[in-house]
Structures are given as C-alpha cells and as structure tokens.
C-alpha positions as CSV (number, residue, x, y, z in Angstrom):
1,D,27.1,-8.1,-4.1
2,D,27.7,-10.5,-7.0
3,A,29.5,-13.8,-6.7
4,S,30.4,-13.8,-10.4
5,P,30.0,-11.5,-13.4
6,P,26.4,-11.3,-14.7
7,P,25.5,-13.0,-17.9
8,G,25.3,-11.1,-21.2
9,N,26.4,-7.7,-21.5
10,L,24.4,-6.0,-18.7
11,I,26.4,-4.4,-15.8
12,Q,25.2,-4.7,-12.1
13,F,24.2,-1.4,-10.7
14,D,25.6,-0.4,-7.3
15,A,25.9,2.6,-5.2
16,N,28.9,3.8,-7.2
17,T,27.3,3.6,-10.6
18,R,27.3,6.8,-12.4
19,C,25.8,7.9,-15.7
20,I,25.3,10.7,-18.3
21,V,21.9,11.8,-19.4
22,Y,21.3,12.5,-23.1
23,G,18.9,15.4,-23.4
24,L,17.9,18.2,-21.2
25,Q,15.5,16.2,-19.0
26,Q,15.8,18.3,-15.9
27,R,12.8,16.8,-14.1
28,A,14.1,13.2,-14.6
29,V,17.6,14.2,-13.5
30,Q,16.2,15.9,-10.3
31,G,14.3,12.7,-9.6
32,M,17.4,10.7,-10.0
33,L,19.3,13.1,-7.6
34,D,16.4,13.0,-5.0
35,F,16.7,9.2,-5.1
36,D,20.4,9.3,-4.6
37,F,20.0,11.6,-1.6
38,M,17.3,9.3,-0.2
39,C,19.7,6.4,-0.6
40,K,22.5,8.3,1.2
41,R,24.7,8.1,-1.8
42,E,28.1,9.7,-1.3
43,K,28.2,11.0,-4.9
44,P,25.4,11.9,-7.3
45,S,24.6,9.3,-9.8
46,V,24.3,11.9,-12.6
47,A,27.7,13.1,-13.7
48,A,26.7,15.2,-16.7
49,M,24.1,15.9,-19.3
50,I,24.4,16.1,-23.2
51,F,22.6,18.7,-25.3
52,P,24.1,19.2,-28.7
53,F,22.1,22.4,-29.5
54,S,23.5,24.8,-27.1
55,G,27.1,25.6,-25.9
56,N,28.5,24.1,-22.8
57,H,26.9,25.4,-19.6
58,Y,25.7,24.4,-16.2
59,V,22.2,23.4,-14.8
60,K,21.3,23.9,-11.1
61,F,19.7,21.1,-9.2
62,Y,18.8,20.3,-5.6
63,W,20.9,18.0,-3.6
64,G,18.7,17.5,-0.5
65,T,18.3,21.1,0.6
66,S,21.4,22.4,-0.8
67,E,22.1,23.1,-4.5
68,M,24.5,21.7,-7.0
69,L,25.5,22.3,-10.6
70,V,25.5,19.6,-13.2
71,P,27.6,20.3,-16.4
72,V,25.9,20.2,-19.8
73,Y,28.2,19.3,-22.8
74,T,27.5,19.4,-26.5
75,T,29.2,16.1,-27.2
76,I,29.2,12.7,-25.6
77,K,33.1,12.5,-26.2
78,E,33.7,15.6,-24.1
79,A,31.3,14.5,-21.4
80,L,33.0,11.1,-21.0
81,S,36.5,12.4,-21.2
82,K,35.8,14.6,-18.1
83,N,33.9,11.9,-16.2
84,A,35.9,8.7,-16.3
85,D,33.8,7.0,-13.8
86,V,30.6,7.0,-15.9
87,S,29.6,3.6,-17.2
88,V,25.9,4.2,-18.0
89,M,24.0,6.4,-20.4
90,V,20.3,7.3,-20.0
91,N,19.3,8.2,-23.5
92,F,16.3,10.6,-23.7
93,A,16.7,11.4,-27.4
94,S,13.5,11.4,-29.4
95,F,12.6,8.5,-31.7
96,R,13.7,10.6,-34.6
97,S,17.2,11.2,-33.3
98,V,18.0,8.2,-31.0
99,Y,19.7,6.2,-33.8
100,E,22.2,8.9,-34.4
101,S,22.8,9.4,-30.7
102,M,23.3,5.7,-30.3
103,L,25.9,5.5,-33.1
104,E,27.9,8.2,-31.4
105,T,27.5,6.5,-28.0
106,L,28.6,3.2,-29.1
107,E,32.0,4.6,-30.3
108,F,32.8,4.8,-26.6
109,S,31.9,1.2,-25.7
110,E,35.0,0.6,-23.6
111,Q,33.6,3.1,-21.1
112,I,29.8,3.0,-21.6
113,R,28.7,-0.5,-20.7
114,T,24.9,-0.1,-20.4
115,I,22.5,2.2,-22.3
116,A,18.9,2.8,-21.4
117,I,16.8,4.0,-24.5
118,I,13.7,5.8,-23.2
119,A,12.0,6.9,-26.4
120,E,9.1,5.0,-27.9
121,G,8.3,4.7,-31.6
122,V,11.9,4.0,-32.6
123,P,11.7,2.4,-36.2
124,E,12.1,-1.4,-35.8
125,S,14.8,-1.5,-38.6
126,Q,16.9,1.0,-36.5
127,T,16.3,-0.8,-33.3
128,R,17.5,-4.1,-34.8
129,K,20.7,-2.3,-36.1
130,I,21.3,-0.8,-32.6
131,I,20.9,-4.2,-31.0
132,Q,23.4,-5.9,-33.4
133,M,25.9,-3.1,-32.9
134,A,25.6,-3.2,-29.1
135,E,25.9,-7.0,-29.0
136,A,29.1,-6.7,-31.2
137,K,30.5,-4.3,-28.7
138,K,29.3,-6.0,-25.6
139,V,27.2,-3.1,-24.5
140,G,24.1,-3.9,-22.5
141,L,20.7,-2.2,-23.5
142,I,17.4,-1.5,-21.6
143,G,14.7,-0.4,-23.9
144,P,13.7,1.1,-26.2
145,A,10.1,2.3,-24.9
146,T,11.1,1.9,-21.4
147,V,10.9,3.8,-18.1
148,G,14.3,2.2,-17.1
149,G,15.1,0.3,-14.1
150,I,15.8,0.7,-10.5
151,K,18.1,-0.7,-7.8
152,P,16.9,0.4,-4.4
153,G,19.6,2.0,-2.3
154,C,21.8,2.3,-5.3
155,F,20.7,3.6,-8.7
156,R,17.6,4.7,-10.4
157,I,17.2,5.2,-14.2
158,G,15.2,8.3,-15.1
159,N,11.6,8.4,-13.7
160,T,11.5,4.7,-12.7
161,G,9.5,4.3,-9.4
162,G,7.5,7.5,-9.8
163,M,7.2,10.4,-7.6
164,L,9.1,10.6,-4.1
165,D,6.0,9.6,-2.2
166,N,5.8,6.3,-4.3
167,I,9.5,5.9,-3.7
168,V,8.9,6.0,0.0
169,S,5.6,4.0,0.0
170,S,7.3,1.2,-2.0
171,K,10.3,1.3,0.2
172,L,12.7,1.7,-2.7
173,Y,15.1,3.7,-0.7
174,R,16.6,0.3,0.6
175,P,17.1,-3.1,-0.9
176,G,14.9,-6.0,-0.4
177,S,15.1,-9.7,-1.5
178,V,12.9,-9.7,-4.7
179,A,14.0,-8.9,-8.2
180,Y,11.6,-8.4,-11.0
181,V,11.5,-7.9,-14.7
182,S,8.6,-6.6,-16.8
183,K,7.9,-5.1,-20.2
184,S,5.6,-2.3,-19.0
185,G,7.1,0.7,-17.3
186,G,3.8,1.5,-15.8
187,M,3.2,-2.0,-14.5
188,S,6.7,-1.9,-13.0
189,N,5.5,0.8,-10.6
190,E,2.6,-1.5,-9.8
191,L,5.2,-4.3,-9.2
192,N,7.1,-2.1,-6.8
193,N,4.0,-1.5,-4.8
194,I,2.8,-5.2,-4.8
195,I,6.3,-6.5,-3.8
196,A,6.7,-3.8,-1.1
197,H,3.4,-4.8,0.5
198,N,3.8,-8.6,0.2
199,S,7.5,-9.2,0.9
200,D,10.6,-7.4,2.3
201,G,10.8,-5.2,-0.9
202,V,12.5,-4.9,-4.2
203,C,16.2,-5.8,-4.7
204,E,16.3,-4.8,-8.3
205,G,13.7,-4.2,-11.1
206,V,13.9,-3.5,-14.8
207,A,11.4,-2.7,-17.5
208,I,12.7,-4.0,-20.7
209,G,10.1,-1.9,-22.9
210,G,7.1,-3.0,-24.9
211,D,8.5,-2.8,-28.4
212,R,8.7,-6.0,-30.6
213,Y,12.5,-5.9,-30.5
214,P,13.8,-5.0,-26.9
215,G,17.4,-4.5,-26.4
216,S,17.5,-7.0,-23.6
217,R,15.1,-9.9,-22.7
218,F,13.5,-11.4,-19.7
219,I,16.0,-14.2,-19.6
220,D,19.0,-11.8,-19.6
221,H,17.9,-10.1,-16.4
222,L,16.5,-13.3,-14.7
223,L,20.0,-14.9,-15.2
224,R,21.6,-11.8,-13.6
225,Y,19.3,-12.1,-10.6
226,Q,19.9,-15.9,-10.4
227,Q,23.6,-15.0,-9.9
228,N,23.1,-12.4,-7.3
229,P,23.2,-13.8,-3.8
230,A,21.2,-10.8,-2.5
231,V,18.2,-11.9,-4.7
232,K,16.2,-14.6,-3.0
233,M,13.2,-14.7,-5.3
234,L,12.2,-13.7,-8.8
235,V,9.2,-12.1,-10.4
236,L,8.3,-11.9,-14.0
237,L,5.5,-9.9,-15.6
238,G,5.1,-10.7,-19.3
239,E,2.3,-10.0,-21.6
240,V,0.6,-11.2,-24.7
241,G,2.7,-11.4,-27.8
242,G,6.2,-12.7,-28.5
243,V,7.9,-15.9,-27.3
244,D,10.6,-14.6,-24.8
245,E,8.8,-16.3,-21.9
246,Y,9.5,-19.7,-23.3
247,D,13.2,-19.0,-22.9
248,V,12.6,-18.6,-19.2
249,C,10.6,-21.9,-19.3
250,D,13.7,-23.6,-20.7
251,A,15.9,-22.1,-18.1
252,L,13.7,-23.3,-15.4
253,K,13.7,-26.7,-16.8
254,D,17.4,-27.1,-17.3
255,G,18.3,-25.8,-13.9
256,R,19.8,-22.4,-15.0
257,I,17.1,-20.7,-12.8
258,T,16.7,-22.4,-9.5
259,K,15.4,-19.5,-7.3
260,P,11.5,-19.4,-6.9
261,L,9.8,-17.4,-9.8
262,V,6.4,-15.9,-9.6
263,A,5.2,-15.2,-13.1
264,W,2.2,-13.9,-14.9
265,C,1.5,-12.9,-18.6
266,I,-1.0,-10.0,-18.9
267,G,-3.5,-10.1,-21.7
268,T,-5.7,-13.2,-20.8
269,C,-8.7,-11.2,-21.8
270,A,-7.6,-11.4,-25.4
271,G,-9.2,-14.9,-25.5
272,C,-12.7,-13.3,-25.1
273,F,-12.5,-11.7,-28.5
274,S,-13.0,-13.5,-31.8
275,Y,-10.4,-11.5,-33.6
276,E,-6.7,-10.5,-33.1
277,V,-6.3,-7.9,-30.2
278,Q,-3.5,-5.2,-30.2
279,F,-2.8,-3.9,-26.8
280,G,-0.9,-0.7,-26.0
281,H,2.6,-1.9,-26.7
282,A,3.9,-2.5,-30.2
283,G,4.8,-6.1,-29.2
284,A,1.6,-6.8,-27.3
285,C,-0.3,-8.8,-30.0
286,A,-0.4,-12.6,-30.4
287,R,0.5,-13.4,-33.9
288,G,0.5,-17.1,-33.7
289,K,0.0,-20.2,-31.5
290,G,1.8,-20.0,-28.3
291,E,1.9,-16.2,-28.1
292,T,-1.3,-15.8,-26.2
293,A,-1.1,-15.0,-22.5
294,A,-2.9,-18.1,-21.7
295,D,-0.6,-20.3,-23.5
296,K,2.5,-18.7,-21.9
297,N,1.0,-18.8,-18.5
298,A,0.3,-22.5,-18.8
299,A,3.9,-23.2,-20.1
300,M,5.4,-21.4,-17.1
301,T,3.3,-23.3,-14.7
302,E,4.3,-26.5,-16.3
303,A,8.0,-25.4,-16.2
304,G,7.8,-24.8,-12.3
305,A,7.0,-21.1,-12.0
306,R,4.4,-20.1,-9.5
307,V,1.6,-18.7,-11.6
308,P,-1.5,-17.2,-10.0
309,K,-5.0,-17.9,-11.3
310,S,-5.4,-14.2,-12.2
311,F,-3.5,-11.1,-11.8
312,A,-5.8,-10.3,-8.7
313,D,-4.0,-13.2,-6.9
314,F,-0.5,-12.0,-7.9
315,G,0.3,-10.2,-4.6
316,R,-1.0,-13.2,-2.5
317,V,1.4,-15.6,-4.4
318,V,4.3,-13.2,-4.0
319,N,3.5,-13.2,-0.3
320,D,3.1,-17.0,-0.1
321,V,6.7,-17.6,-1.6
322,Y,8.0,-14.8,0.5
323,L,6.8,-16.4,3.7
324,E,8.0,-19.8,2.6
325,L,11.5,-18.4,2.1
326,R,11.4,-16.5,5.4
327,N,10.3,-19.5,7.3
328,A,12.9,-21.7,5.7
329,G,15.6,-19.1,6.7
330,T,16.4,-18.4,3.1
331,I,15.3,-14.7,3.8
332,V,16.3,-13.2,7.1
333,P,14.2,-10.2,8.0
334,M,16.1,-7.0,8.2
335,V,15.7,-4.2,10.7
336,E,13.7,-1.6,8.9
337,P,15.8,1.7,8.6
338,E,14.4,5.0,9.3
339,T,12.3,6.4,6.5
340,P,14.4,9.1,4.8
341,K,13.1,12.6,4.7
342,V,13.6,14.4,1.4
343,P,12.7,18.1,1.1
344,M,9.6,18.4,-1.1
345,D,9.8,20.9,-4.0
346,Y,8.0,24.0,-3.4
347,T,5.9,23.6,-6.7
348,W,4.8,20.1,-5.8
349,A,4.0,21.2,-2.2
350,K,2.0,24.0,-3.3
351,R,0.0,21.9,-5.7
352,L,-0.8,19.6,-2.8
353,G,-1.9,22.5,-0.8
354,L,0.7,22.0,1.9
355,V,2.4,25.3,1.6
356,R,1.7,29.0,0.6
357,K,3.8,32.1,0.2
358,P,3.2,35.6,-1.1
359,A,3.8,36.0,-4.8
360,A,6.8,38.0,-6.0
361,F,4.4,40.3,-7.9
362,I,1.0,40.4,-9.0
363,S,-0.6,40.8,-12.5
364,S,-4.3,41.4,-13.0
365,I,-4.5,42.1,-16.7
366,S,-3.4,39.0,-18.4
367,D,-3.0,35.3,-17.9
368,D,-1.0,32.8,-20.0
369,R,-1.4,29.7,-18.0
370,G,-4.4,28.2,-20.0
371,E,-4.8,27.0,-23.5
372,E,-4.7,30.5,-24.8
373,I,-3.7,33.9,-23.6
374,K,-6.4,35.9,-21.8
375,Y,-6.5,39.6,-21.5
376,C,-8.4,40.7,-18.4
377,G,-10.2,37.3,-18.5
378,I,-11.2,37.3,-22.1
379,G,-9.5,34.8,-24.4
380,I,-7.7,36.0,-27.5
381,S,-10.0,33.9,-29.7
382,Q,-13.1,35.7,-28.2
383,I,-11.3,39.1,-28.8
384,F,-11.0,38.4,-32.5
385,E,-14.4,36.9,-32.7
386,E,-15.9,40.1,-31.3
387,E,-13.6,42.2,-33.4
388,L,-12.5,44.3,-30.4
389,G,-9.5,45.7,-32.4
390,V,-6.5,47.5,-31.0
391,G,-8.6,49.9,-29.0
392,G,-10.5,47.0,-27.4
393,V,-7.3,45.3,-26.5
394,L,-5.7,48.4,-25.1
395,S,-8.9,49.0,-22.9
396,L,-8.7,45.5,-21.5
397,L,-4.9,45.8,-20.7
398,W,-4.7,49.4,-19.7
399,F,-8.1,49.8,-17.9
400,R,-9.3,46.3,-17.1
401,R,-12.6,47.2,-18.7
402,K,-14.4,46.2,-21.9
403,L,-15.2,49.7,-23.2
404,P,-18.1,50.4,-25.6
405,P,-17.4,50.5,-29.4
406,Y,-17.2,54.2,-29.8
407,A,-14.6,54.3,-26.9
408,C,-12.5,51.8,-28.6
409,K,-12.7,53.7,-31.8
410,F,-11.7,56.9,-30.2
411,I,-8.6,55.2,-28.7
412,E,-7.6,54.0,-32.2
413,M,-8.2,57.5,-33.6
414,V,-5.8,59.1,-31.0
415,L,-3.1,56.6,-31.9
416,M,-3.6,57.6,-35.5
417,V,-3.6,61.4,-35.0
418,T,-0.5,61.1,-32.7
419,A,1.5,58.6,-34.8
420,D,3.7,61.2,-36.4
421,H,4.3,65.0,-36.7
422,G,7.0,65.1,-39.1
423,P,10.9,64.5,-38.8
424,A,11.7,68.0,-37.2
425,V,10.2,67.2,-33.8
426,S,12.7,66.2,-31.1
427,G,11.6,62.6,-30.8
428,A,11.6,61.9,-34.5
429,H,14.9,63.8,-35.0
430,N,16.6,61.7,-32.3
431,T,15.3,58.5,-33.8
432,I,16.7,59.6,-37.2
433,V,20.1,60.5,-35.8
434,A,20.4,57.2,-33.9
435,S,19.3,55.3,-37.0
436,R,21.9,56.9,-39.2
437,A,24.5,56.1,-36.5
438,G,23.7,52.4,-37.2
439,K,21.9,51.7,-34.0
440,D,19.3,49.0,-34.0
441,L,15.6,49.5,-34.0
442,V,15.0,49.4,-30.3
443,S,17.9,51.6,-29.5
444,A,16.8,54.2,-32.0
445,L,13.2,54.0,-30.8
446,C,14.3,54.5,-27.2
447,S,16.4,57.5,-28.3
448,G,13.3,59.1,-29.6
449,L,11.0,58.2,-26.8
450,L,13.4,59.5,-24.1
451,T,12.7,63.0,-25.5
452,I,9.0,62.8,-24.3
453,G,8.5,64.9,-21.3
454,P,7.1,68.4,-20.1
455,R,8.2,70.1,-23.3
456,F,7.3,67.3,-25.8
457,G,4.2,65.4,-25.4
458,G,3.7,66.2,-21.8
459,A,1.0,68.7,-22.4
460,L,-1.7,66.0,-22.5
461,D,-1.4,65.1,-18.9
462,E,-1.2,68.6,-17.7
463,A,-3.9,69.9,-20.0
464,A,-6.3,67.2,-18.6
465,R,-5.4,68.1,-15.0
466,M,-5.7,71.7,-15.4
467,M,-9.0,71.8,-17.4
468,T,-10.7,69.1,-15.2
469,A,-9.7,70.8,-12.0
470,A,-11.2,74.2,-13.2
471,V,-14.6,72.4,-14.2
472,D,-14.7,70.5,-10.9
473,K,-14.1,73.7,-9.0
474,G,-17.1,75.3,-10.8
475,L,-15.0,77.9,-12.7
476,D,-16.4,79.4,-16.0
477,P,-14.0,79.8,-19.0
478,L,-13.6,83.6,-18.4
479,S,-12.8,83.1,-14.6
480,F,-10.4,80.4,-15.4
481,T,-8.6,82.4,-18.0
482,K,-8.3,85.4,-15.7
483,K,-7.0,83.3,-12.9
484,M,-4.3,81.8,-15.0
485,R,-3.2,85.2,-16.4
486,K,-3.1,86.6,-12.8
487,E,-1.0,83.6,-11.6
488,N,1.2,84.2,-14.8
489,K,0.7,80.5,-15.9
490,L,0.4,79.1,-19.3
491,I,-2.8,77.3,-20.2
492,M,-1.6,73.8,-21.2
493,G,-3.4,72.5,-24.3
494,I,-3.9,76.1,-25.7
495,G,-1.7,77.5,-28.6
496,H,-0.1,76.4,-31.8
497,R,2.8,77.8,-33.7
498,I,1.1,77.6,-37.2
499,K,-2.5,76.6,-36.9
500,S,-5.2,79.2,-36.0
501,L,-9.0,79.7,-36.3
502,D,-8.6,80.5,-39.9
503,N,-6.2,77.6,-40.5
504,P,-7.6,74.9,-38.2
505,D,-5.7,71.7,-37.3
506,M,-7.6,68.9,-39.0
507,R,-6.6,66.5,-36.2
508,V,-8.4,68.7,-33.7
509,V,-11.4,68.9,-36.0
510,I,-11.6,65.1,-36.4
511,I,-11.2,64.4,-32.7
512,K,-13.7,67.1,-31.6
513,E,-16.4,66.2,-34.1
514,F,-16.1,62.4,-33.2
515,A,-16.5,63.3,-29.5
516,M,-19.5,65.7,-30.0
517,K,-21.2,62.9,-32.0
518,H,-20.6,59.9,-29.9
519,F,-19.8,60.8,-26.3
520,P,-22.7,60.9,-23.8
521,S,-21.2,64.1,-22.3
522,N,-18.7,66.5,-23.4
523,K,-18.6,68.8,-20.3
524,I,-14.7,69.1,-20.2
525,L,-14.4,69.7,-24.1
526,E,-17.2,72.3,-24.0
527,F,-15.2,74.1,-21.1
528,A,-12.1,74.0,-23.2
529,L,-13.8,75.3,-26.3
530,G,-15.1,78.1,-24.1
531,V,-11.5,79.0,-23.1
532,E,-10.4,78.8,-26.7
533,Q,-13.1,81.5,-27.6
534,I,-11.5,83.8,-25.0
535,T,-7.9,83.2,-25.8
536,T,-8.3,83.5,-29.6
537,R,-9.6,87.1,-29.0
538,K,-6.0,87.9,-28.1
539,R,-4.3,86.0,-30.8
540,G,-5.6,83.8,-33.5
541,N,-3.3,80.9,-32.9
542,L,-4.2,80.5,-29.3
543,I,-6.6,77.6,-30.2
544,L,-7.3,74.3,-28.5
545,N,-4.4,72.3,-29.9
546,V,-4.3,68.5,-30.6
547,D,-2.8,67.7,-27.1
548,G,-5.4,69.7,-25.3
549,C,-8.3,68.3,-27.4
550,I,-7.3,64.7,-26.9
551,A,-6.8,65.3,-23.2
552,V,-10.3,66.9,-22.4
553,C,-12.0,64.4,-24.8
554,F,-10.3,61.4,-23.0
555,V,-11.4,62.8,-19.5
556,D,-15.0,63.1,-20.8
557,L,-14.7,59.5,-22.2
558,L,-13.6,57.9,-19.0
559,R,-15.9,59.8,-16.8
560,N,-19.0,59.2,-18.9
561,C,-18.6,55.8,-20.8
562,G,-20.2,54.0,-17.8
563,A,-17.2,51.8,-17.1
564,F,-15.6,54.0,-14.3
565,T,-16.6,56.1,-11.5
566,E,-15.3,59.7,-11.5
567,D,-12.6,58.8,-9.0
568,E,-11.5,55.8,-10.9
569,A,-11.3,57.9,-14.1
570,D,-9.3,60.6,-12.3
571,D,-6.9,57.9,-11.1
572,L,-6.2,56.6,-14.5
573,I,-5.4,60.1,-15.6
574,A,-3.2,60.6,-12.7
575,N,-1.4,57.4,-13.4
576,G,-0.2,58.5,-16.8
577,C,-2.5,56.7,-19.3
578,L,-2.8,60.0,-21.5
579,N,1.0,60.1,-21.7
580,G,0.9,56.4,-22.5
581,L,-1.4,57.0,-25.4
582,F,1.1,59.7,-26.8
583,V,4.0,57.3,-26.3
584,L,2.2,54.4,-28.0
585,G,1.0,56.5,-30.9
586,R,4.2,58.3,-31.5
587,S,6.2,55.1,-31.5
588,I,4.5,54.1,-34.7
589,G,5.9,57.2,-36.3
590,F,9.3,56.7,-34.7
591,I,9.6,53.2,-36.1
592,G,8.5,54.6,-39.5
593,H,11.4,57.1,-39.5
594,Y,13.8,54.4,-38.4
595,L,12.8,52.1,-41.3
596,D,12.7,55.2,-43.7
597,Q,16.3,55.9,-43.0
598,K,17.4,52.3,-43.3
599,R,15.5,52.0,-46.6
600,L,17.1,55.3,-47.9
601,K,20.6,54.0,-46.6
602,Q,21.5,57.3,-45.0
603,R,24.9,57.8,-43.8
604,L,26.0,59.0,-40.3
605,Y,24.5,62.4,-39.5
606,R,26.7,65.4,-38.7
607,H,25.1,68.7,-38.0
608,P,26.4,71.3,-40.6
609,W,28.8,74.1,-39.1
610,D,26.9,76.9,-40.6
611,D,23.8,76.0,-38.5
612,I,25.8,76.2,-35.3
613,S,26.6,79.5,-33.6
614,Y,30.1,79.3,-32.3
615,I,30.6,81.7,-29.4
616,T,34.1,81.6,-28.2
617,G,34.4,85.0,-26.4
618,D,33.6,85.9,-22.9
619,M,29.8,85.5,-22.1
C-alpha cells in the first residue's frame, strides 16, 4: 500500500508479515491465528515460538476448524534460521528477562526489523539501553508495556483487539480509512470500537505503551500513516505526562502531517486536584508546565488538530471528519464484505452457555477448581481446622461422608495394625527382592502389592461377606459352623499359624476392645466371637484372626455409625473398601522395607541353592 518507505525504523505490516513469538503464550498465539483465518490470510502470521526452558517440540493450534502445529525452539537463532520470511518478533518475556532476550534478538537485526515488547515494569535504565541499541541497528520498537498493534485484514500483535466477538463488532477483519496511535492498550480497544461506529473502520492502530520511555513515539507512527495512501485520516489518543504530543504539533505546523487529525489527551481531570496525580501508566503524570492534558489539548487545537471538548465528544468529532472526507470524495465507501465466521472455541462457547456435552468422566469426591482443594465439598483448610486426620480424609474420599471421630480413629487404627507383618510375608518379600534388584520405589512397591489377593490379604473381604451373610440369614454361630463343615468350606477370618487363645494376637485385642467400647452396635463382631468359641474347642489356634476381626468390626461400623443405610454399607464392602484398607496399610510397611534395604545397601538377592529342592527325575 505504501508510496514510499515509512519514516523511522518501523516496517509496514501487510498480509505477508510473519513473526516469531517469544514465550509459550498459547492463548495469544491462538488469537493471532484466528485473526489470520478471519482475514483469509494464505499463511499463518506466527511462524514459530521461542521457549528456552524445554527442548524443541511442537504445539497444536486451530486454523479455522482444522488443526496445525507450530514449532517451538529453544533459541532465537534456530527459529530464524528455519523461518527466513520472519521479520517481526512479539516478545512476551517477563520484565525480569526481557533485557536478555532483546540482546539476543538484536543480534539478528538484518532479519528482525520490528519488535513488540509486551512486558510492563521493565526497568527504565534497561529500556533506554534497548532503545539505543535498536536505533543503532535500525530496528523498530513497539512498547514496552503495550498490548501491541493491529492492521485489519493483515496482521495482529498478540491480544490486540480483544476477543473474536470484539474483532467482528469493530470490523477489524477488513481495512478502513482511519489510522490511530495511542498509549493505552485498553483504550486502543475503545478506539477500535469508536472508529468502527463513526467511520468506515480502522486501517491500522498501534498502542505505543504507557511507560516513560516508549520504544516508538506518536510522531513515528503518525508520519508512517501520513505516507500511507490507504490512510485518509489520523487519530491520536495521548495522556497526561510527557511532551511527545508537541512533536505532533510541530509536524502539523510545518506541513509534515497534512491529513486530518482527531486528537485528545486523557487526564484533564487532574486539574481538579491541588496535588500531583499519578495515573495508571508509569508515564502518566504531569511533572512540569506543558505536561498536563489541558495544556496539550490546547496546543494541538492551536496546531490545527480537531480536538473535542471532552472525550464524550470524541466519537462525534471522528464522525464529523469522516463525513467531510466522504462528501469530498477523499474516502470512497467500500462494499461491506461478508462478516467472516470463525469457529468458537468450545471452552469459550460453554462459558457463554451456547453448547453442552457429556463429560468424559465424573468425579464426586474432590474438586481442585477453586482457591483450595476440596474433599467431598470440604476445603483443605477446614479439614485441618477440624483436625479430621487421615481417617477423616479417607472417609471423605472413600465414602463421601464425614464420619464421627471414633470411626475416623478406627480407620487409622486399622492402617496401623495392617502396616506390616514382617519381611517374610509374600508382599514384603517381593518388595525387598525388587529393591535389592535396583528397582525404584514405585516399582518395588507394585511388586509387593501385586501379591495381594485371595491368599494374601484377601481374607478381609471374604470374612466380611461370609459372617455378614450368616447374621442376615438369622443363623447362630453353631448352625453356621456346622453348615460350613458340611459344605467342606473354610471359615474365612478364623485361624492363625502361631497365635491362640493362650497366646492372643495383640492386634486383635486392640481392635476388638476399641469396637466394644465405642461402636453403637457390635452384632457381627459378637457373632464372630461366638464362632471363635466353637472353633477353638477343636484347636486352640482357630481364633478370630486380625483379618476377620477388622472385617466384622468394619461392617458393624458402616452399618451402625449413622452415615449409611444397610444397603449402602453392603455396597461399600462389595466394592472392595476393606481390601483397600489392607492395601493402603500394607503399603506403609512395603515402603519401609524398600527404604530399609536401600539404607542397608543390600546387594542383588539370589536365593540359596540349599533352600531349593531340585527334582530332576520323572514325576
């Protein structure tokens, strides 16, 4: 579109302008690609992204309804070497690292001709050095502290122009005749809207940033617009502080700017205060005579700019100038193109209530979407305030209930008594062997857990099912025992290799006494103890063992704590929560054995030959 090269070091954006984006700003990149698609660009404007903290990889984005991959490089050098058509960098580095990233980028000034610095709070000393280096290398700057800029139908920097609905309402998908420059990024979106509703739309717009030392100034962009024949009128939105607007006044007076200019300086309300007022931007403060908004508005009026009486009249003045140019034939109304349709992101559409879909899966026990994690609706801070403990957390996550304190205490007791049963049991043995083989903790733990089943740890579920079924059928302990003997079935939860009535298992004693003291009802436990009285008449070690004691006590707990119906309690047992308690408790011991072997620096285990019976003959 340009009749001659633009003044200064800034390049003119067009439909072929391509950039690299410094930082993993996926939302901003997707916005740029959506804008490209709306403008019917043949090639996406974003060629690559730079992220020094991970290896080279790809990130997936939408291009309309299809998907595309954008490469991510760790160095600017590699990104530029593989994308020779790139001339712009959009720098999303933080204010802490933007200086170093700019030093690296400016080494490639032969290719990178314009850089937009998005970060706010860049130290002013660093900003001045960046500006000096960029001027020496003839690289144009936009920012720091900027949202960027936009050229409708061609190119968009970052999040300029806002969401897609705002792009459409401000008609930024096609060029108009008005070019603007502003300090504020937020106000640039307001300008997009004002210009779209009071003229034929925006031809180009740039927010230079609100810091005291912007990389480019109002005059730089206005002179670019002056030389662009597609631009018919200019808009300037300045603010209190600084003197850059006076350079524009000089250009109006000496004829360098001849196109109609609508201008306004924000901050006239500062005159209502008796003291110095600092507005939001670092540079938005009048530090001397001539820097007030009122002074600058008066100077621009005198120089020939069209300055409204207040910002409320800004749109009307834009419309007046536009109509004058259209009536004079300077602006020829264009045929309005069809409004482009861009697929809306599902997340955004769902937030607006436009779509719905079934969830991939459902979780009813925890929620991490708020300010703190919640277990079954109870915040983690409340859990600690109420001192619910491990038993309380388990009850919330496993049973979706806040159980009474004695129930939480019982759960913790079960975990304690099932934590370990020495190194000889199959699970601990496997864990030790895996540990000594050099496996990691998770692998060794899994090796031990995979031994849990019908012969190791599985007695809890079966004992609970067997004893509960007998009580529900109305059997007495003697009838139940005879029935099991007649069916030639073992009574699960009864029997121990070593312990007996004369040598009781203290784990059983602890569990049984706690249940008798605290539980509202011990119907299943009392039944099991009745069975024990019968079985121990045959042999002293046919006692209610720890698996059986835990199982029947747990059924009594669930059925009688007041939190569940009998059917709900039975469903929990059927779903395997008893086995879960054993797995959770025994994991404590397995991890202990793993750490013990590592601490002792035990070598690879090989089973001794003399403990293996080698049978080589015929069987």
